[in-house]
N, C-alpha and C positions, 0 to 999 in steps of 0.2 A: 496512544495506540492501546487498544484493549483486545485481549484474546478470550475466546470462549473458555469456560472453566476447564473443560477436558484437555485443552492445549496449554493452558497457562502454567501448569506445573512442569511441563516438559521443555519449555522454551524460555530462555532468559534474554530479554531485550534491553539494551542500553541505548537511550536516545541521545545522540550527540548534538542535536540542534536542528533548527530550521532557519534558513537564510534565503534572501533573495539574490539571484545571480542573473546578470545580464549576458545573454548570448546573442550576438548580433544586435538587432534593434529591439529584441523582446526580453522581458523580465520574467523569470520563472521562480516559483517557490520550490526550493530544494531542501529535502529533509534527509538527514543521515542517521542511520542507526547501526548498532552492532548486534548481531543475533548469534547467540550461543546455542546452536541446535544443528541437527543433522541436515544436510542439504535437502533430503526428501521431505523433512518436516517443514522447512522453509517454503519449498515449492508447493506443498499442499496448502499452506495458508495463503500464499500469494496468488494461487490459481483458483481459490474458492470464491469465484466471482459473485455468486448470489449472496454471500455473507460479507462482502468487502466493507460495506458501511458499518457493520457491527465491529469489525476489527480495526479499521482506520478511522479515527475520530473526525478527520477533516473531509471524509468522503460522504457525499449525500447519496449518490447512486452510482452504479457501475453497470454497464451494458456491453455484452459481446456483440460487436458490429459484424464481424466476419470470423468464421472458424474454419480453417483449412488444416486440420490435424494439429501439427506442432506449431503452426503459425496462426496467431489470433490478433485481431484488431479490437482493442478494448477502448470504450469511451468512459471516462470518469467525470462526474460532476462533483466539484469540491467546493467547500465553504470558502468565502473570501477571507483573506487574512483580517483578523480583528473581530470576526463574528463568532 
């Protein structure tokens, strides 16, 4: 994960790892991180949808499908594992 220069000095991120987890019959890629930052800073980064691919290395694109105020449906296209 990379952050824009203006945010990088304010936020400390520790990557705990990425694993595959099976839920029911589906296998998901699950990443865990620890973020040392104010909740408002974290929310600002996580909801900056136009720049998601710059921040998260495995995201190819991000699109807001539905926006109903506090409720949003977001589609992420991610790189396959190993690429």
